[in-house]
BAPADO-925736 format. One record per atom (N, C-alpha, C): z, y, x; atom name. Coordinates in Angstrom, 2 decimals. Each point is the difference from the previous one (the first is absolute). Last residue first. Layout:
<sites>
z_y_x_a
Z_Y_X_CA
...
</sites>
This chain:
<sites>
z_y_x_a
-36.09_-28.05_18.90_N
0.43_0.05_1.35_CA
-0.69_-0.90_0.89_C
-0.47_0.19_-4.80_N
-0.72_1.07_0.59_CA
0.29_0.15_1.48_C
2.13_-3.18_-2.96_N
-1.39_-0.34_0.18_CA
-0.74_1.03_0.82_C
4.38_0.78_-1.36_N
0.00_-0.98_0.96_CA
-1.43_-0.41_0.43_C
0.54_2.86_-3.63_N
0.32_0.73_1.31_CA
-0.04_-0.97_1.09_C
-0.56_-1.49_-4.33_N
-1.12_0.65_0.40_CA
0.19_0.59_1.43_C
3.59_-2.11_-2.29_N
-1.08_-1.01_0.45_CA
-1.17_0.76_0.57_C
3.74_2.69_-1.72_N
0.18_-0.72_1.36_CA
-1.05_-0.95_0.39_C
-1.14_4.21_-3.19_N
1.12_-1.06_0.02_CA
-0.08_-0.66_1.27_C
-2.54_3.86_-2.21_N
-0.66_-1.12_0.56_CA
0.86_-1.23_0.09_C
1.56_4.22_-1.62_N
-0.99_-0.44_-0.88_CA
-0.60_-1.38_0.54_C
3.24_2.38_2.58_N
0.63_-0.60_-1.15_CA
-1.06_-0.57_-0.89_C
-1.53_2.28_3.67_N
0.76_-1.24_0.48_CA
0.62_-0.72_-1.19_C
-1.98_4.24_-0.79_N
-0.98_-1.02_0.37_CA
0.59_-1.24_0.33_C
2.83_3.63_-0.71_N
-0.55_-0.49_-1.25_CA
-1.07_-0.97_0.22_C
2.06_2.01_3.75_N
0.98_-0.92_-0.75_CA
-0.59_-0.49_-1.25_C
-2.53_3.15_2.38_N
0.22_-1.27_0.79_CA
0.85_-0.95_-0.68_C
-0.38_4.34_-1.92_N
-1.29_-0.83_-0.12_CA
0.14_-1.29_0.76_C
3.49_2.94_0.56_N
0.06_-0.46_-1.33_CA
-1.38_-0.92_-0.32_C
0.30_2.34_4.03_N
1.14_-1.02_0.03_CA
-0.06_-0.64_-1.34_C
-2.72_3.76_0.49_N
-0.61_-1.16_0.70_CA
1.00_-1.17_-0.02_C
1.51_4.03_-1.83_N
-1.09_-0.58_-0.77_CA
-0.60_-1.30_0.63_C
3.35_2.45_2.32_N
0.49_-0.53_-1.17_CA
-1.00_-0.71_-0.82_C
-1.31_2.60_3.63_N
0.75_-1.24_0.52_CA
0.52_-0.81_-1.25_C
-2.10_4.10_-0.90_N
-0.94_-1.18_0.27_CA
0.66_-1.14_0.65_C
2.51_3.87_-1.01_N
-0.49_-0.52_-1.24_CA
-0.99_-1.27_0.29_C
1.57_2.58_3.54_N
1.16_-0.76_-0.47_CA
-0.50_-0.74_-1.31_C
-2.94_3.02_2.09_N
0.12_-1.21_0.77_CA
1.07_-0.94_-0.58_C
-0.62_4.26_-2.05_N
-1.16_-0.82_-0.20_CA
0.11_-1.28_0.72_C
3.39_3.17_0.68_N
0.13_-0.61_-1.44_CA
-1.30_-0.85_-0.21_C
0.05_2.47_4.02_N
1.04_-1.07_0.04_CA
0.02_-0.73_-1.42_C
-4.52_2.63_0.63_N
1.34_0.21_0.52_CA
0.87_-1.18_-0.05_C
-5.72_1.81_0.16_N
1.11_-0.90_-0.53_CA
1.32_0.24_0.73_C
-5.16_2.67_-1.11_N
1.08_-0.32_0.83_CA
1.06_-0.81_-0.75_C
-5.24_-0.31_-0.96_N
1.16_0.72_-0.47_CA
1.13_-0.34_0.86_C
-5.63_0.28_0.70_N
1.22_-0.78_0.01_CA
1.21_0.80_-0.44_C
-5.09_1.07_0.58_N
0.87_0.21_-1.16_CA
1.21_-0.90_-0.12_C
-3.41_-2.01_3.33_N
-0.01_1.34_-0.45_CA
0.90_0.06_-1.36_C
0.39_-3.43_4.31_N
-0.33_0.09_-1.38_CA
0.15_1.44_-0.58_C
1.11_-2.32_4.30_N
-0.90_1.14_-0.02_CA
-0.56_0.27_-1.29_C
3.14_-3.53_1.13_N
0.60_1.23_0.40_CA
-0.98_1.22_-0.14_C
0.81_-4.74_-2.46_N
-1.15_0.64_0.52_CA
0.30_1.34_0.34_C
3.18_-2.73_-1.91_N
-0.75_-1.02_0.57_CA
-1.18_0.52_0.76_C
2.89_3.04_-2.13_N
0.96_-0.88_0.73_CA
-0.84_-1.11_0.77_C
-1.03_4.09_-2.99_N
-0.86_-0.51_1.14_CA
0.82_-0.93_0.84_C
1.58_2.12_-3.98_N
0.35_0.74_1.20_CA
-0.87_-0.54_1.14_C
0.13_-3.41_-3.73_N
0.60_1.29_-0.20_CA
0.30_0.69_1.44_C
-1.67_-4.65_-0.92_N
-0.98_1.09_0.30_CA
0.66_1.40_0.09_C
2.24_-4.29_-1.18_N
-0.47_-0.17_1.33_CA
-0.92_1.25_0.44_C
2.14_-0.22_-4.33_N
1.06_-0.19_1.02_CA
-0.58_-0.03_1.38_C
-2.93_0.12_-3.82_N
0.71_1.27_0.12_CA
0.99_-0.12_1.15_C
-2.31_-3.91_-1.12_N
-0.86_0.88_0.63_CA
0.61_1.46_0.22_C
2.56_-3.28_-2.34_N
-0.23_-0.46_1.42_CA
-0.92_0.97_0.77_C
0.38_0.53_-4.61_N
1.15_0.43_0.61_CA
0.06_-0.24_1.58_C
-3.55_-1.69_-2.70_N
0.05_1.44_0.03_CA
1.25_0.60_0.71_C
-0.21_-4.68_-0.77_N
-1.18_0.41_0.99_CA
0.00_1.54_0.21_C
2.98_-1.87_-3.31_N
0.50_-0.23_1.38_CA
-1.07_0.49_0.99_C
-1.17_0.31_-4.46_N
1.04_0.93_0.29_CA
0.46_-0.23_1.30_C
-3.15_-3.08_-1.62_N
-0.62_1.30_0.37_CA
1.12_1.10_0.34_C
1.54_-4.23_-1.43_N
-0.78_-0.10_1.21_CA
-0.58_1.28_0.50_C
2.07_-0.20_-4.21_N
1.01_0.02_1.19_CA
-0.71_-0.14_1.21_C
-2.54_-0.41_-3.78_N
0.42_1.44_0.08_CA
0.92_-0.01_1.18_C
-1.62_-4.33_-1.16_N
-0.99_0.92_0.67_CA
0.40_1.38_0.22_C
3.67_-3.97_-0.11_N
-0.85_0.69_-1.01_CA
-0.96_0.88_0.77_C
1.70_-4.37_2.60_N
0.45_1.39_-0.43_CA
-0.96_0.61_-1.13_C
0.71_-4.55_2.86_N
-0.30_0.10_-1.41_CA
0.56_1.43_-0.52_C
0.45_-2.90_4.31_N
0.65_1.27_-0.47_CA
-0.15_0.20_-1.47_C
-1.98_-3.63_2.62_N
1.37_-0.22_-0.49_CA
0.82_1.21_-0.37_C
-4.61_-0.21_1.91_N
0.05_-0.72_-1.30_CA
1.37_-0.14_-0.59_C
-1.77_4.14_2.96_N
0.55_-1.19_0.26_CA
0.25_-0.82_-1.27_C
-1.73_4.63_0.71_N
-0.83_-1.08_-0.75_CA
0.58_-1.41_0.38_C
1.86_3.99_1.85_N
0.09_0.22_-1.36_CA
-0.72_-1.11_-0.84_C
-0.35_0.16_4.78_N
1.34_-0.37_-0.46_CA
0.08_0.05_-1.44_C
-3.94_1.45_1.82_N
0.12_-1.46_0.21_CA
1.37_-0.50_-0.50_C
-0.71_4.67_0.16_N
-0.81_-0.69_-1.18_CA
0.19_-1.51_0.08_C
1.72_2.68_3.54_N
0.81_0.06_-1.21_CA
-0.59_-0.78_-1.20_C
-1.88_-1.77_4.64_N
0.20_1.44_-0.58_CA
0.98_-0.19_-1.16_C
-1.46_-2.80_4.93_N
0.34_-0.02_-1.40_CA
0.33_1.43_-0.53_C
-1.28_-2.14_4.52_N
-0.66_1.30_-0.61_CA
0.34_0.00_-1.46_C
1.73_-3.56_2.48_N
0.31_1.16_0.81_CA
-0.63_1.32_-0.48_C
1.53_-4.37_-2.87_N
-1.24_0.67_0.40_CA
0.45_1.24_0.83_C
2.70_-3.04_-2.98_N
-0.40_-0.68_1.21_CA
-1.32_0.48_0.51_C
2.79_1.66_-3.65_N
-1.32_-0.35_-0.16_CA
-0.56_-0.88_1.13_C
4.52_1.52_0.17_N
-0.21_-0.75_-1.26_CA
-1.37_-0.47_-0.26_C
1.04_2.64_3.97_N
0.70_-1.27_-0.09_CA
-0.30_-0.85_-1.18_C
-1.69_4.46_0.53_N
-0.75_-0.94_0.80_CA
0.69_-1.41_0.05_C
1.95_3.45_-2.52_N
-1.25_-0.36_-0.59_CA
-0.76_-1.07_0.89_C
4.19_1.89_1.47_N
0.16_-0.85_-1.24_CA
-1.36_-0.55_-0.53_C
-0.13_3.37_3.29_N
0.44_-1.28_0.55_CA
0.17_-1.07_-0.98_C
-0.90_4.42_-1.44_N
-1.32_-0.61_0.54_CA
0.40_-1.33_0.67_C
3.57_2.56_-1.70_N
-0.77_-0.54_-1.12_CA
-1.21_-0.72_0.60_C
2.53_2.30_3.10_N
0.81_-1.21_-0.58_CA
-0.73_-0.64_-1.15_C
-1.75_4.01_1.86_N
-0.28_-1.17_0.88_CA
0.82_-1.26_-0.45_C
0.74_4.31_-2.09_N
-1.22_-0.64_-0.42_CA
-0.35_-1.24_0.82_C
3.89_2.25_1.29_N
0.18_-0.47_-1.37_CA
-1.32_-0.73_-0.48_C
-0.12_2.25_4.11_N
0.77_-1.34_0.17_CA
0.14_-0.61_-1.38_C
-1.88_4.31_0.26_N
-0.87_-0.95_0.40_CA
0.59_-1.48_0.13_C
2.74_3.80_-1.17_N
-0.93_-0.41_-1.05_CA
-1.08_-1.09_0.36_C
2.95_1.92_3.32_N
0.69_-0.96_-0.96_CA
-0.90_-0.42_-1.17_C
-1.69_2.94_3.22_N
-0.02_-1.26_0.39_CA
0.83_-0.93_-0.83_C
-0.26_4.56_-1.19_N
-1.32_-0.72_-0.13_CA
0.10_-1.38_0.59_C
4.02_2.70_0.19_N
-0.50_-0.28_-1.37_CA
-1.30_-0.85_-0.04_C
4.27_0.78_3.26_N
-1.43_-0.15_0.21_CA
-0.62_-0.46_-1.27_C
4.59_3.11_0.90_N
-0.56_-1.18_-0.45_CA
-1.52_-0.09_0.16_C
4.07_3.13_1.88_N
-1.53_-0.01_0.06_CA
-0.52_-1.48_-0.39_C
4.72_1.22_-0.36_N
-0.56_1.37_0.33_CA
-1.60_-0.01_0.07_C
2.67_-4.10_-0.91_N
0.40_1.07_-1.07_CA
-0.68_1.45_0.34_C
-1.55_-5.18_0.70_N
0.28_1.14_0.89_CA
0.24_1.22_-0.88_C
-1.39_-4.24_-1.76_N
1.52_0.06_0.29_CA
0.29_1.16_0.85_C
-4.44_-1.79_-1.44_N
0.48_1.06_-0.81_CA
1.52_0.29_0.27_C
-2.34_-3.46_2.29_N
-0.67_1.26_0.31_CA
0.38_1.08_-0.93_C
1.70_-4.30_-0.66_N
0.48_0.55_1.21_CA
-0.69_1.30_0.33_C
-1.51_-2.46_-3.68_N
1.31_0.44_-0.31_CA
0.51_0.75_1.29_C
-4.07_-2.28_0.35_N
-0.15_1.17_-0.86_CA
1.33_0.64_-0.32_C
0.02_-4.03_2.53_N
-0.55_1.19_0.72_CA
-0.16_1.22_-0.88_C
1.21_-3.91_-2.06_N
1.10_0.36_0.74_CA
-0.43_1.20_0.93_C
-3.29_-2.09_-2.62_N
0.98_0.74_-0.86_CA
1.09_0.46_0.84_C
-3.08_-2.68_2.21_N
-0.54_1.34_-0.32_CA
0.94_0.77_-0.91_C
1.41_-4.31_1.25_N
-0.07_0.77_1.12_CA
-0.60_1.44_-0.31_C
-0.08_-3.53_-3.31_N
1.47_0.48_0.31_CA
-0.06_1.05_1.14_C
-4.05_-2.30_-0.77_N
0.34_0.89_-1.21_CA
1.39_0.67_0.28_C
-1.35_-3.35_2.96_N
-0.75_1.21_0.18_CA
0.27_1.06_-1.06_C
2.12_-4.34_-0.26_N
0.55_0.82_1.04_CA
-0.79_1.25_0.14_C
0.76_-2.92_-4.52_N
-1.04_0.25_1.00_CA
0.49_1.04_1.00_C
2.36_-1.66_-4.01_N
-0.22_-1.18_0.88_CA
-1.03_0.26_1.07_C
3.21_4.05_-1.70_N
-1.07_-0.82_-0.61_CA
-0.15_-1.32_0.83_C
3.02_4.19_0.33_N
0.38_-1.42_0.21_CA
-0.92_-0.97_-0.72_C
-0.36_4.70_-0.16_N
0.17_-0.14_1.42_CA
0.42_-1.38_0.38_C
-0.62_1.35_-4.50_N
-1.31_-0.07_0.66_CA
0.14_-0.25_1.48_C
3.92_0.79_-2.52_N
-0.61_-1.33_-0.33_CA
-1.32_-0.23_0.62_C
2.15_4.18_0.46_N
0.67_-1.07_0.83_CA
-0.59_-1.36_-0.33_C
-1.51_3.56_-2.53_N
-0.45_0.12_1.36_CA
0.63_-1.08_0.82_C
1.44_0.19_-4.38_N
-1.48_-0.24_0.06_CA
-0.48_0.00_1.34_C
4.36_1.47_-0.82_N
-0.07_-1.43_-0.12_CA
-1.35_-0.50_0.04_C
0.60_4.58_-0.14_N
0.61_-0.46_1.24_CA
-0.13_-1.55_0.07_C
-1.04_2.20_-4.06_N
-1.07_0.25_0.93_CA
0.46_-0.59_1.49_C
3.16_-0.06_-3.41_N
-1.07_-1.05_-0.39_CA
-1.17_0.15_1.07_C
3.59_3.18_0.18_N
0.44_-1.34_0.36_CA
-1.10_-1.01_-0.19_C
-1.66_5.11_0.77_N
1.08_-0.66_-0.70_CA
0.23_-1.46_0.34_C
-1.39_4.08_3.31_N
-0.76_-0.78_-1.01_CA
1.20_-0.74_-0.69_C
-0.15_4.34_3.91_N
0.56_-0.69_-1.14_CA
-1.19_-0.80_-0.80_C
-0.35_0.73_5.35_N
0.36_0.93_-1.04_CA
-0.02_-0.70_-1.42_C
1.05_-3.09_4.23_N
-1.04_0.79_-0.49_CA
0.52_0.96_-0.99_C
1.53_-3.67_4.17_N
0.53_1.00_-1.07_CA
-1.18_1.00_-0.32_C
0.20_-5.48_2.08_N
-0.33_1.42_0.19_CA
0.51_0.86_-1.18_C
0.13_-4.85_0.50_N
0.83_0.60_0.97_CA
-0.26_1.46_0.30_C
-1.19_-1.96_-4.72_N
0.03_-0.79_1.20_CA
1.02_0.44_0.98_C
-0.13_3.50_-2.70_N
-1.09_-0.91_-0.42_CA
-0.29_-1.00_1.09_C
4.09_3.99_-1.39_N
-0.48_-1.10_0.87_CA
-1.11_-0.75_-0.83_C
0.78_5.18_-1.16_N
0.51_-1.37_-0.22_CA
-0.41_-1.01_0.93_C
0.52_5.94_-1.50_N
-0.46_-1.15_0.83_CA
0.60_-1.29_-0.34_C
1.06_4.63_-1.46_N
-1.47_-0.25_-0.35_CA
-0.51_-1.16_0.72_C
5.17_0.77_-1.85_N
-0.77_0.14_1.17_CA
-1.45_-0.19_-0.36_C
4.31_-0.03_-2.84_N
-1.20_0.74_-0.20_CA
-0.80_0.26_1.24_C
4.14_-2.71_-0.71_N
0.12_1.33_0.47_CA
-1.31_0.81_-0.07_C
0.17_-4.51_-1.42_N
1.19_0.58_-0.70_CA
0.01_1.47_0.40_C
-3.30_-2.69_2.11_N
-0.20_0.26_-1.44_CA
0.99_0.79_-0.66_C
0.69_-1.44_4.40_N
-1.04_1.04_-0.04_CA
-0.42_0.34_-1.41_C
3.12_-3.52_0.64_N
0.60_1.33_0.41_CA
-1.07_1.06_-0.06_C
-1.49_-4.45_-0.67_N
0.93_0.47_-1.07_CA
0.60_1.37_0.12_C
-2.57_-1.91_3.48_N
-0.77_0.46_-1.07_CA
0.75_0.34_-1.21_C
2.22_-1.77_3.84_N
-0.49_1.32_0.27_CA
-0.87_0.61_-1.24_C
1.63_-4.48_-0.17_N
1.04_0.90_-0.29_CA
-0.46_1.48_0.34_C
-3.11_-3.45_0.89_N
0.26_0.10_-1.46_CA
1.16_1.05_-0.25_C
-1.02_-1.01_4.44_N
-1.07_0.75_-0.66_CA
0.21_0.22_-1.51_C
3.01_-2.80_2.42_N
0.12_1.38_0.52_CA
-1.01_0.90_-0.73_C
-0.06_-4.86_-0.45_N
0.84_0.76_-1.03_CA
0.20_1.50_0.42_C
-2.14_-3.21_2.80_N
-0.96_0.56_-0.99_CA
0.91_0.82_-1.02_C
2.04_-0.49_4.97_N
-0.40_-0.88_-1.07_CA
-0.89_0.74_-1.08_C
-0.29_1.92_4.86_N
1.08_-0.20_-0.79_CA
-0.38_-1.04_-1.20_C
-3.04_1.72_3.58_N
1.01_-1.02_0.52_CA
1.09_-0.29_-0.98_C
-3.51_3.13_-0.87_N
-0.73_-1.01_0.82_CA
0.91_-1.07_0.38_C
1.36_3.99_-2.18_N
-0.46_-1.10_-0.93_CA
-0.71_-1.05_0.74_C
1.59_4.01_2.26_N
1.08_-1.06_-0.29_CA
-0.44_-1.13_-0.89_C
-3.02_3.54_0.87_N
0.31_-0.72_1.33_CA
1.01_-0.99_-0.35_C
-1.13_2.87_-3.49_N
-1.06_-0.93_0.21_CA
0.35_-0.79_1.46_C
2.99_3.38_-1.17_N
0.03_-1.10_-1.01_CA
-1.13_-1.02_0.24_C
-0.06_3.87_2.71_N
1.14_-0.97_0.38_CA
0.11_-1.17_-1.01_C
-3.15_3.45_-0.98_N
-0.45_-0.68_1.30_CA
1.06_-1.08_0.25_C
1.14_3.09_-3.24_N
-0.91_-1.11_-0.40_CA
-0.57_-0.78_1.00_C
2.64_3.54_1.37_N
0.84_-0.86_-0.81_CA
-0.82_-1.21_-0.54_C
-2.23_3.67_2.09_N
0.60_-0.91_0.92_CA
0.87_-1.09_-0.64_C
-1.75_3.61_-2.43_N
-1.07_-1.03_0.26_CA
0.51_-1.18_0.93_C
2.90_3.85_-1.15_N
-0.31_-0.93_-1.13_CA
-1.01_-1.06_0.28_C
2.87_1.63_4.11_N
-0.93_0.69_-0.87_CA
-0.32_-0.87_-1.17_C
4.59_-0.78_2.93_N
-1.43_-0.26_-0.06_CA
-0.67_0.96_-1.01_C
4.78_-0.55_1.27_N
-0.77_1.10_0.66_CA
-1.41_-0.24_-0.18_C
3.14_-3.12_-1.60_N
0.24_1.28_-0.67_CA
-0.60_1.17_0.57_C
0.01_-4.21_2.19_N
-0.73_-0.23_-1.27_CA
0.09_1.40_-0.77_C
2.37_-0.56_4.17_N
-1.41_0.22_0.21_CA
-0.85_-0.10_-1.43_C
4.60_-0.93_0.07_N
-0.18_1.45_0.54_CA
-1.44_0.26_0.14_C
1.22_-4.37_-1.17_N
0.23_0.94_-1.12_CA
-0.28_1.44_0.46_C
-0.07_-3.34_3.24_N
-1.21_-0.13_-0.87_CA
0.13_0.94_-1.14_C
3.70_-0.49_2.85_N
-1.19_0.68_0.72_CA
-1.18_0.07_-0.81_C
3.63_-2.39_-1.77_N
0.39_1.46_0.13_CA
-1.13_0.75_0.75_C
-0.29_-4.70_-0.28_N
-0.26_0.59_-1.36_CA
0.30_1.48_0.07_C
0.74_-2.52_3.95_N
-1.47_0.17_-0.34_CA
-0.17_0.73_-1.26_C
4.44_-1.01_1.25_N
-0.60_1.05_0.82_CA
-1.47_0.22_-0.27_C
2.16_-3.66_-2.11_N
0.43_1.20_-0.49_CA
-0.41_1.34_0.77_C
-1.25_-4.49_1.47_N
-0.67_0.39_-1.34_CA
0.57_1.35_-0.49_C
-0.07_-1.22_5.23_N
0.89_-0.07_-1.10_CA
-0.69_0.44_-1.31_C
-2.31_0.45_4.15_N
0.18_-1.41_-0.42_CA
0.92_-0.24_-1.19_C
-3.26_4.27_1.46_N
1.41_-0.33_-0.26_CA
0.15_-1.42_-0.50_C
-3.62_2.17_3.62_N
0.08_-0.57_-1.32_CA
1.53_-0.42_-0.29_C
-2.17_1.95_3.94_N
0.89_0.84_-0.77_CA
0.18_-0.61_-1.35_C
-3.16_-1.62_3.16_N
1.42_-0.23_0.65_CA
0.97_0.74_-0.72_C
-4.53_0.29_-1.37_N
0.62_-1.31_-0.37_CA
1.34_-0.12_0.57_C
-2.18_4.66_-1.39_N
0.03_-0.80_1.22_CA
0.78_-1.28_-0.36_C
-2.78_2.62_-3.91_N
1.16_0.20_0.81_CA
0.00_-1.09_1.24_C
-3.07_1.07_-4.13_N
-0.40_0.13_1.35_CA
1.25_0.42_0.89_C
-0.61_-0.98_-4.88_N
0.70_1.05_0.46_CA
-0.35_0.32_1.54_C
-2.08_-3.87_-1.81_N
-0.17_1.11_-1.10_CA
0.61_1.34_0.53_C
0.04_-3.98_2.67_N
-1.41_0.19_-0.46_CA
-0.23_1.07_-1.04_C
4.51_-1.33_2.01_N
-1.07_0.33_1.14_CA
-1.27_0.35_-0.52_C
3.50_-0.98_-3.15_N
0.61_1.00_1.13_CA
-1.10_0.41_0.96_C
-1.01_-3.37_-3.23_N
0.08_1.41_-0.72_CA
0.44_0.92_1.07_C
0.13_-4.47_1.26_N
-1.40_0.48_-0.09_CA
-0.03_1.37_-0.55_C
4.04_-2.07_0.11_N
-0.36_0.33_1.44_CA
-1.35_0.56_-0.06_C
1.80_-1.59_-4.04_N
0.59_1.22_0.40_CA
-0.42_0.50_1.35_C
-1.60_-4.29_-1.60_N
-0.52_1.07_-0.76_CA
0.52_1.45_0.38_C
1.68_-4.15_2.03_N
-1.38_0.31_0.43_CA
-0.53_1.24_-0.70_C
4.18_-1.49_-1.35_N
0.06_0.54_1.30_CA
-1.36_0.39_0.49_C
0.35_-2.36_-4.06_N
0.34_1.39_-0.12_CA
0.02_0.68_1.35_C
-0.48_-4.69_-0.30_N
-1.28_0.67_-0.41_CA
0.27_1.54_-0.16_C
3.79_-2.73_1.15_N
-1.08_-0.15_1.05_CA
-1.26_0.86_-0.38_C
4.71_1.72_-1.77_N
-0.71_-1.29_-0.08_CA
-1.21_0.01_0.86_C
3.95_3.17_1.46_N
-1.09_-0.09_-0.96_CA
-0.42_-1.45_-0.21_C
5.25_1.68_1.14_N
-1.50_-0.22_0.57_CA
-0.97_-0.17_-0.94_C
5.74_1.37_1.00_N
-1.12_-0.09_-0.94_CA
-1.24_-0.23_0.91_C
5.53_-1.20_0.61_N
-0.98_0.86_0.38_CA
-1.28_-0.33_-0.80_C
4.42_-2.34_0.04_N
-0.27_0.96_-1.07_CA
-1.15_0.99_0.37_C
1.86_-4.14_2.40_N
0.55_1.43_0.44_CA
-0.39_1.09_-1.01_C
-0.84_-4.79_-0.78_N
1.06_-0.03_1.21_CA
0.52_1.29_0.37_C
-3.56_-0.88_-3.27_N
1.25_-0.41_-0.54_CA
1.04_0.09_1.01_C
-4.43_3.03_-0.61_N
0.40_-1.14_0.71_CA
1.45_-0.33_-0.36_C
-3.88_2.37_-3.14_N
1.28_0.20_0.65_CA
0.41_-1.26_0.72_C
-5.01_2.46_-1.98_N
1.06_-1.08_0.03_CA
1.16_0.28_0.83_C
-4.65_2.45_-2.74_N
1.18_0.10_0.97_CA
1.04_-1.07_-0.14_C
-3.88_1.25_-2.95_N
-0.42_-0.69_1.26_CA
0.92_0.16_1.10_C
0.47_2.14_-4.27_N
-0.21_-1.40_-0.34_CA
-0.36_-0.94_1.21_C
0.29_4.88_0.35_N
1.28_-0.56_-0.15_CA
0.04_-1.57_-0.37_C
-4.10_2.58_0.47_N
0.78_-0.19_1.20_CA
1.27_-0.61_-0.15_C
-2.32_1.05_-3.83_N
-0.73_-1.13_0.83_CA
0.75_-0.20_1.28_C
1.57_3.56_-2.54_N
0.30_-1.29_-0.68_CA
-0.63_-1.12_0.77_C
-1.13_4.31_1.29_N
1.34_-0.32_0.47_CA
0.40_-1.31_-0.60_C
-4.10_1.79_-1.42_N
-0.06_-0.42_1.38_CA
1.29_-0.45_0.57_C
0.01_1.99_-4.26_N
-0.74_-1.25_-0.06_CA
-0.08_-0.67_1.38_C
1.81_4.29_-0.41_N
0.98_-0.98_-0.53_CA
-0.75_-1.42_-0.10_C
-2.55_3.82_1.33_N
0.93_-0.44_1.01_CA
0.99_-1.10_-0.53_C
-3.03_1.86_-3.06_N
-0.62_-0.92_0.93_CA
0.83_-0.43_1.12_C
1.77_3.03_-3.16_N
-0.31_-1.32_-0.61_CA
-0.64_-0.94_0.91_C
0.75_4.52_1.42_N
1.14_-0.73_-0.03_CA
-0.26_-1.47_-0.50_C
-3.58_2.86_-0.23_N
0.27_-0.17_1.50_CA
1.29_-0.99_0.04_C
-1.24_1.89_-4.25_N
-0.86_-1.18_0.47_CA
0.28_-0.41_1.38_C
2.44_3.71_-1.69_N
0.34_-1.26_-0.82_CA
-0.85_-1.20_0.52_C
-0.82_4.36_1.82_N
1.22_-0.66_0.53_CA
0.35_-1.22_-0.69_C
-5.17_1.35_0.06_N
1.23_0.75_-0.19_CA
1.25_-0.81_0.44_C
-5.37_0.36_1.56_N
0.99_-1.01_-0.40_CA
1.29_0.82_-0.22_C
-5.92_0.77_0.38_N
1.51_0.47_0.25_CA
0.88_-1.10_-0.44_C
-4.81_-0.03_-0.72_N
0.08_0.79_1.38_CA
1.43_0.54_0.17_C
-0.19_-1.45_-4.71_N
-1.26_-0.12_0.80_CA
0.14_0.79_1.33_C
2.96_-1.67_-4.51_N
0.17_0.39_1.41_CA
-1.21_-0.34_0.88_C
0.57_1.06_-5.61_N
-0.26_-0.92_1.06_CA
0.07_0.56_1.39_C
2.81_1.80_-4.12_N
-1.21_0.28_0.53_CA
-0.29_-1.08_1.06_C
3.51_1.20_-4.42_N
-0.37_-0.96_1.16_CA
-1.41_0.37_0.41_C
4.19_2.75_-2.56_N
-1.45_-0.18_0.07_CA
-0.30_-0.88_1.21_C
4.37_0.87_-3.25_N
-0.34_-0.32_1.32_CA
-1.48_-0.42_0.03_C
1.82_1.58_-4.06_N
0.56_0.93_1.07_CA
-0.24_-0.51_1.45_C
-0.87_-2.05_-4.59_N
-1.12_0.77_0.70_CA
0.52_0.98_0.98_C
2.56_-3.35_-2.69_N
-0.13_1.37_-0.48_CA
-1.07_0.76_0.62_C
0.77_-4.39_1.42_N
-0.24_-0.03_-1.43_CA
-0.11_1.35_-0.55_C
1.25_-0.34_4.60_N
-1.35_-0.47_-0.34_CA
-0.36_0.00_-1.43_C
4.37_0.92_1.28_N
-0.93_1.11_0.34_CA
-1.40_-0.32_-0.25_C
3.38_-3.32_-0.78_N
0.02_1.13_-0.98_CA
-1.04_1.08_0.36_C
-1.12_-4.82_1.86_N
1.19_0.68_-0.13_CA
-0.15_1.22_-0.82_C
-2.61_-4.84_-0.60_N
-0.02_1.22_0.75_CA
1.20_0.87_-0.15_C
-0.43_-5.57_-0.27_N
0.08_1.16_-0.82_CA
-0.04_1.24_0.87_C
</sites>
């Protein structure tokens, strides 16, 4: 249930884009601290604390590869490390905080990203974890769609979607055009795999005997695919009258291409997918 101020319209919530307020910063710190705390053990014979094996590797990597601190100055005591980490954490710029979350997500349990996303949603952040990258806001169902496409039965498809997401994850300078190219390449890879034809086209896929799509749906998919691949001269850099594309266009296309991939895989079913490999 929302609090009194929110119900009365006295607390105006604005998405935090290119900024992080104190509430969000504190909530993220509490999440990180909880993970740290869960991975500290106590020696029975003297009561001293030490990291679990996996966490020791993670915090050492963070110390040297993210904060770029000297290894010989690494605080071996978990308490000392947490104090030093906290001091550095609260001095980070907004984009550096998200860089740190991505860095930690590489070594921490999957639950870390889920907890972060709950906090980011609650505190009206404009960003969410999608896979191991943080992107500007998309809703929960879209996140699931992209993550599902990143775990398809086909390695090449997964790789292109992952690259498309990574290219958008740079908060200050996302690579929009190459992200769109990777999204389209994911569909092209799927087409080649399912049609068993290196020169297979979307039309070949649409006519797959086991798809049985309505003609109007086929035409709609073809037209949208043409829009997605040609807008702004993405596929043809010298194309006249091209329209400039931005982050929102690229993000939309990652989501669309992921949804299309999931839909095709679902429609064809496991037997056809196995036969296609």
